C-alpha positions as CSV (number, residue, x, y, z in Angstrom):
1,X,-27.6,-24.5,-67.2
2,X,-28.9,-27.9,-68.2
3,X,-28.2,-31.1,-66.2
4,X,-28.1,-34.4,-68.0
5,X,-28.1,-37.8,-66.3
6,X,-27.6,-41.0,-68.3
7,X,-28.6,-44.4,-67.1
8,X,-29.1,-47.9,-68.5
9,X,-25.6,-48.9,-69.4
10,X,-24.1,-52.3,-68.5
11,X,-22.4,-55.5,-69.6
12,X,-24.2,-57.5,-72.2
13,X,-23.4,-60.2,-74.8
14,X,-23.3,-59.6,-78.5
15,X,-26.8,-59.7,-80.0
16,X,-28.4,-58.4,-76.8
17,X,-30.3,-55.1,-76.3
18,X,-30.0,-52.2,-74.0
19,X,-31.9,-49.0,-73.6
20,X,-30.1,-45.9,-72.4
21,X,-32.0,-43.0,-70.9
22,X,-31.0,-39.4,-70.5
23,X,-33.0,-37.2,-68.1
24,X,-32.7,-33.5,-68.6
25,X,-33.3,-30.9,-65.9
26,X,-32.7,-27.3,-65.2
27,X,-33.0,-24.8,-68.1
28,X,-34.4,-27.4,-70.5
29,X,-36.3,-24.7,-72.4
30,X,-33.0,-23.5,-73.8
31,X,-32.3,-26.9,-75.5
32,X,-33.8,-28.0,-78.8
33,X,-31.6,-30.9,-79.9
34,X,-30.5,-33.9,-77.9
35,X,-27.7,-36.1,-79.0
36,X,-25.9,-39.3,-78.1
37,X,-22.2,-39.7,-78.6
38,X,-19.8,-42.5,-77.6
39,X,-16.1,-42.9,-76.9
40,X,-14.3,-46.2,-77.1
41,X,-10.9,-46.6,-75.4
42,X,-8.2,-45.0,-77.4
43,X,-10.6,-43.5,-79.9
44,X,-12.2,-40.1,-80.4
45,X,-15.7,-39.3,-79.3
46,X,-18.1,-40.0,-82.1
47,X,-21.7,-39.1,-82.9
48,X,-24.3,-41.8,-82.6
49,X,-27.8,-40.3,-82.8
50,X,-29.7,-37.1,-82.3
51,X,-33.3,-35.9,-82.0
52,X,-35.1,-32.6,-81.7
53,X,-37.6,-32.0,-78.9
54,X,-40.1,-30.1,-81.0
55,X,-40.4,-31.9,-84.3
56,X,-38.9,-35.2,-83.3
57,X,-36.5,-35.2,-86.3
58,X,-33.9,-37.9,-85.8
59,X,-30.5,-38.7,-87.2
60,X,-28.4,-41.9,-86.8
61,X,-24.9,-42.6,-87.8
62,X,-24.6,-45.2,-90.5
63,X,-23.0,-47.9,-88.3
64,X,-26.1,-48.1,-86.1
65,X,-28.9,-47.7,-88.6
66,X,-31.2,-50.7,-88.4
67,X,-30.0,-51.5,-84.9
68,X,-30.4,-48.4,-82.8
69,X,-33.3,-46.0,-82.4
70,X,-33.6,-42.6,-80.6
71,X,-36.8,-41.3,-79.1
72,X,-37.9,-38.7,-76.6
73,X,-40.6,-38.2,-74.0
74,X,-41.2,-34.5,-73.9
75,X,-43.3,-34.6,-70.7
76,X,-40.5,-36.4,-68.9
77,X,-37.7,-34.5,-70.6
78,X,-36.1,-37.8,-71.2
79,X,-34.3,-39.1,-74.3
80,X,-33.8,-42.7,-75.0
81,X,-31.4,-44.7,-77.1
82,X,-32.7,-48.2,-77.8
83,X,-29.8,-50.4,-78.9
84,X,-30.5,-53.8,-80.4
85,X,-28.2,-56.4,-81.9
86,X,-25.3,-55.0,-80.0
87,X,-21.8,-55.7,-81.3
88,X,-18.4,-55.7,-79.6
89,X,-17.6,-52.6,-81.5
90,X,-20.5,-50.8,-79.7
91,X,-18.5,-51.0,-76.5
92,X,-17.9,-47.4,-75.3
93,X,-18.9,-44.8,-72.8
94,X,-22.1,-43.3,-74.1
95,X,-22.7,-39.6,-73.5
96,X,-25.9,-37.6,-73.7
97,X,-25.7,-34.0,-74.9
98,X,-28.0,-31.0,-75.4
99,X,-27.8,-28.2,-77.8
100,X,-29.6,-24.9,-78.3
101,X,-30.4,-24.9,-82.0
102,X,-33.8,-25.8,-83.4
103,X,-32.1,-27.3,-86.5
104,X,-28.6,-27.7,-87.6
105,X,-26.9,-29.3,-90.5
106,X,-24.0,-30.2,-88.1
107,X,-26.1,-32.3,-85.8
108,X,-23.2,-34.8,-85.7
109,X,-20.7,-32.3,-84.4
110,X,-20.0,-32.2,-80.7
111,X,-19.6,-28.4,-81.1
112,X,-23.3,-28.1,-81.6
113,X,-23.9,-29.2,-78.0
114,X,-23.2,-27.2,-74.9
115,X,-24.3,-29.5,-72.1
116,X,-23.0,-33.0,-71.5
117,X,-23.8,-35.8,-69.1
118,X,-21.3,-37.8,-67.2
119,X,-21.5,-40.9,-69.4
120,X,-22.6,-44.5,-69.0
121,X,-20.5,-47.5,-69.8
122,X,-21.7,-50.0,-72.4
123,X,-19.7,-53.2,-72.7
124,X,-20.5,-55.8,-75.2
125,X,-18.8,-59.2,-74.9
126,X,-18.7,-61.9,-77.6
């Protein structure tokens, strides 16, 4: 079992930045890919970004490219989501997720992840 704890959410204005953190503990050796998803009110959960522990391969959804960046600290078993130039449409609960595969073509599918954090709220006001 892997435990994931997100932090760093909050209320910001459009154009501001936030950095989310996801600390992993427990059977972290069983995880190879880490992802960030988000869910806005009334909408389905959507993929935001992913990174592999080993190689550091990263993926970002198109709507956040150029504004968000995902990174990891292997020693701390922590993954970060740096969010810049935030927009109102970025408002959502952000979830961290962990998956077992070294590589997958379906990195943006929630089904590739078997551990989830409790989520952290990000609210962007105009």
